[in-house]
C-alpha positions as CSV (number, residue, x, y, z in Angstrom):
1,M,-65.2,6.5,182.5
2,T,-64.5,7.4,178.9
3,E,-61.3,9.2,177.7
4,S,-63.4,12.3,176.9
5,Q,-64.6,12.5,180.5
6,T,-61.2,12.0,182.1
7,K,-59.4,14.5,179.8
8,A,-59.2,17.9,181.5
9,P,-60.1,20.9,179.3
10,P,-57.1,22.8,178.2
11,A,-56.2,25.7,180.6
12,R,-56.9,29.0,179.1
13,E,-53.9,31.3,179.3
14,S,-54.6,34.5,181.2
15,H,-53.5,38.0,180.5
16,P,-53.8,41.1,182.7
17,R,-57.1,42.8,182.0
18,M,-56.7,46.3,180.7
19,S,-60.2,47.6,179.8
20,V,-63.8,46.5,180.1
21,F,-64.4,48.4,176.8
22,R,-61.7,46.5,175.1
23,F,-59.9,49.7,173.9
24,S,-56.7,47.8,172.9
25,M,-53.2,48.9,173.1
26,A,-52.8,49.1,169.4
27,Q,-55.8,51.6,169.3
28,F,-54.1,53.6,172.1
29,L,-50.8,53.6,170.3
30,V,-52.5,54.9,167.2
31,V,-54.1,57.8,169.1
32,L,-50.8,58.7,170.5
33,I,-49.0,58.6,167.2
34,L,-51.7,60.8,165.6
35,L,-51.4,63.2,168.4
36,L,-47.7,63.7,168.1
37,V,-47.8,63.7,164.1
38,T,-50.6,66.4,163.9
39,F,-49.4,68.6,166.8
40,P,-47.0,70.8,164.8
41,F,-49.5,71.2,162.0
42,V,-52.5,72.5,164.0
43,I,-50.5,74.8,166.3
44,D,-50.4,77.7,163.9
45,L,-54.1,77.5,162.8
46,K,-56.5,80.1,163.8
47,H,-57.9,78.1,166.7
48,G,-54.7,75.9,167.0
49,V,-54.6,76.2,170.9
50,V,-58.1,74.9,171.1
51,I,-57.5,72.1,168.7
52,E,-54.4,71.2,170.8
53,D,-56.6,70.9,173.9
54,I,-59.1,68.7,172.0
55,L,-56.2,66.4,170.9
56,M,-54.9,66.1,174.3
57,M,-58.4,65.4,175.7
58,V,-58.9,62.7,173.2
59,N,-55.5,61.2,174.2
60,L,-56.4,61.3,177.8
61,I,-59.9,59.6,177.2
62,S,-58.1,56.8,175.1
63,A,-55.7,56.3,178.0
64,V,-58.6,56.0,180.4
65,L,-60.3,53.4,178.1
66,A,-57.0,51.5,177.6
67,V,-55.7,51.2,181.2
68,G,-58.9,51.5,183.4
69,G,-59.4,47.8,183.9
70,R,-60.4,47.1,187.5
71,K,-59.1,50.5,188.7
72,W,-61.9,52.5,187.1
73,F,-62.6,54.7,190.1
74,L,-58.9,55.8,190.6
75,T,-58.5,56.2,186.9
76,I,-61.5,58.6,186.6
77,V,-60.6,60.4,189.7
78,L,-57.1,61.3,188.3
79,A,-58.4,61.8,184.7
80,I,-61.2,64.4,185.4
81,P,-59.0,67.1,186.8
82,A,-56.5,66.6,184.0
83,L,-59.3,66.9,181.5
84,A,-61.1,69.8,183.1
85,G,-57.9,71.7,183.9
86,P,-57.0,73.2,180.5
87,W,-60.5,74.3,179.8
88,M,-60.9,76.0,183.2
89,D,-57.5,77.7,182.7
90,R,-58.8,78.9,179.2
91,Y,-62.3,80.1,180.1
92,W,-61.9,80.9,183.8
93,H,-58.3,82.1,183.7
94,G,-56.9,82.6,187.0
95,A,-59.2,80.3,188.8
96,V,-56.6,77.6,188.6
97,A,-52.9,78.3,188.4
98,S,-51.3,77.1,185.1
99,W,-48.7,75.1,186.8
100,I,-51.3,73.2,188.7
101,V,-53.0,72.2,185.3
102,S,-49.6,70.9,184.1
103,W,-49.0,69.1,187.5
104,L,-52.4,67.3,187.1
105,H,-51.5,66.2,183.5
106,M,-48.1,64.9,184.9
107,V,-49.8,62.9,187.7
108,F,-52.2,61.3,185.4
109,M,-49.6,60.4,182.8
110,A,-47.4,58.9,185.5
111,F,-50.4,56.7,186.5
112,V,-50.9,55.7,182.9
113,V,-47.2,54.7,182.5
114,G,-47.3,52.8,185.7
115,Q,-50.4,50.9,184.5
116,L,-48.8,50.0,181.1
117,L,-45.6,48.8,182.8
118,R,-47.7,46.7,185.2
119,F,-49.5,45.1,182.2
120,I,-46.1,44.4,180.5
121,L,-44.6,42.8,183.8
122,R,-47.6,40.7,184.4
123,S,-47.9,39.4,181.0
124,T,-47.0,35.7,180.4
125,R,-46.1,35.9,176.7
126,V,-45.1,38.4,174.1
127,N,-47.9,39.3,171.8
128,S,-49.1,42.4,169.9
129,E,-50.7,44.0,172.9
130,V,-47.5,43.8,175.0
131,M,-45.5,45.3,172.2
132,C,-47.9,48.2,171.7
133,A,-48.1,48.7,175.5
134,G,-44.2,49.0,175.6
135,I,-44.1,51.6,172.8
136,S,-47.1,53.5,174.2
137,A,-45.5,53.7,177.7
138,Y,-42.3,55.1,176.0
139,L,-44.3,57.7,174.1
140,M,-46.2,58.6,177.3
141,L,-43.0,59.2,179.2
142,G,-42.2,61.9,176.6
143,L,-45.7,63.5,177.4
144,L,-45.1,63.2,181.2
145,W,-41.9,65.1,180.9
146,T,-43.6,67.7,178.5
147,A,-46.0,68.5,181.3
148,A,-43.0,68.7,183.8
149,Y,-41.1,71.2,181.6
150,L,-44.3,73.2,181.2
151,M,-44.8,73.3,185.0
152,I,-41.2,74.4,185.6
153,A,-41.6,77.2,182.9
154,E,-44.8,78.5,184.4
155,L,-43.2,78.7,187.8
156,N,-40.0,80.2,186.5
157,P,-40.2,81.7,182.9
158,A,-36.3,82.1,183.0
159,A,-35.8,78.3,183.5
160,F,-35.3,77.8,179.8
161,S,-33.5,79.8,177.1
162,G,-33.4,79.8,173.5
163,A,-33.6,81.8,170.2
164,R,-37.4,81.7,170.1
165,L,-37.9,82.3,173.9
166,T,-38.2,85.6,175.2
167,A,-39.6,87.3,178.3
168,N,-43.0,87.8,176.7
169,Q,-43.0,84.2,175.0
170,P,-41.7,81.6,177.5
171,L,-41.6,77.9,176.8
172,D,-44.9,76.8,175.1
173,R,-46.3,73.4,174.8
174,F,-44.8,72.5,171.4
175,D,-41.4,73.7,172.6
176,A,-41.8,71.5,175.7
177,L,-42.8,68.5,173.6
178,Y,-39.8,69.1,171.3
179,L,-37.4,69.4,174.3
180,S,-38.9,66.3,176.0
181,Y,-38.6,63.9,173.1
182,T,-35.1,64.9,172.0
183,S,-34.1,64.4,175.6
184,L,-35.9,61.1,176.0
185,T,-34.2,59.7,172.9
186,C,-30.8,61.2,173.9
187,L,-30.8,63.2,170.6
188,G,-30.3,66.5,172.2
189,C,-31.2,69.9,170.9
190,G,-29.1,73.1,170.8
191,D,-31.8,75.7,170.3
192,L,-33.4,75.2,173.8
193,T,-31.2,75.2,176.9
194,P,-32.3,74.6,180.5
195,Q,-30.9,77.4,182.9
196,S,-32.3,76.6,186.3
197,K,-31.0,73.7,188.3
198,I,-34.4,72.0,188.4
199,A,-34.7,72.2,184.7
200,R,-31.3,70.7,184.2
201,M,-32.1,67.9,186.8
202,L,-35.3,67.1,184.9
203,L,-33.4,67.0,181.6
204,M,-30.8,64.6,183.1
205,V,-33.3,62.3,184.7
206,E,-35.4,62.0,181.4
207,S,-32.3,61.2,179.3
208,T,-31.4,58.5,181.9
209,T,-34.9,57.2,182.0
210,G,-35.0,56.8,178.2
211,V,-32.0,54.7,178.2
212,L,-32.9,52.6,181.2
213,Y,-36.5,52.0,179.8
214,M,-35.3,50.6,176.6
215,A,-32.8,48.3,178.3
216,V,-35.3,47.0,180.9
217,L,-38.1,46.6,178.2
218,I,-35.9,44.6,175.8
219,A,-34.7,42.4,178.7
220,R,-38.3,41.8,179.7
221,L,-39.5,41.0,176.2
222,V,-36.5,38.7,175.7
223,A,-37.2,36.9,178.9
224,L,-40.9,36.4,178.1
225,Y,-40.2,35.1,174.6
226,S,-37.6,32.7,175.7
227,T,-39.8,31.2,178.3
228,Q,-43.1,31.2,176.6
229,P,-44.5,27.6,175.7
230,E,-44.7,26.5,172.2
231,T,-47.7,28.0,170.4
232,N,-50.5,25.7,169.1
233,P,-50.7,26.3,165.3
234,K,-54.5,26.5,165.6
235,S,-54.3,29.4,168.0
236,V,-52.1,31.5,165.9
237,G,-53.7,34.9,165.1
238,R,-55.9,34.7,168.2
239,D,-53.5,36.4,170.6
240,S,-55.3,39.2,172.5
241,V,-55.9,40.5,176.0
242,E,-58.4,38.4,177.8
243,P,-61.8,40.2,178.3
């Protein structure tokens, strides 16, 4: 028996499968960043609210393509109500309560964050996909709490106070987005203040989550990097999620 026959082929390193459509974590992260950057510029346009809904729909669809993997049925079941809810509330106002629409968004985003964290924890080495997944999960946490703040404001318009907020103009989507990310990063904002106990509790939990997430993520990435095998120079630049 020759050496070529006895030599076993090199084992192929496996990574968690994220999507059969190969919508990578980098592409999903780009969509998230574009959503956050363009949000304040379109909100004051003539049809700014409709554009907001379209941007959010693109973000949700990209999330489906990125984290669907082997759980396509569950992903689509959670995504369809989140996608249809804003349009039903807009064109069939009253058919679905506004707080239910925000709750559906919150449930789907929590599922996406869970799938991203599952991908990171099951990875065997640090690569660009893992890094992008970690950043995407952090940004999705901000969107998750944005939906939570909107739901609380829709159930209780007096849950938040601020210079721009009145009885006729409660917390809107951009205010909730602003409050969410300033809380997640522990930056804090003085122009929006939670008044109800539930709103204060959500703010407290989000700030704690932001700190703990960064600590746990860094610890996980350092552990992966310190235990990963030496990379073959010929394989450099070929790091990607296994199809």
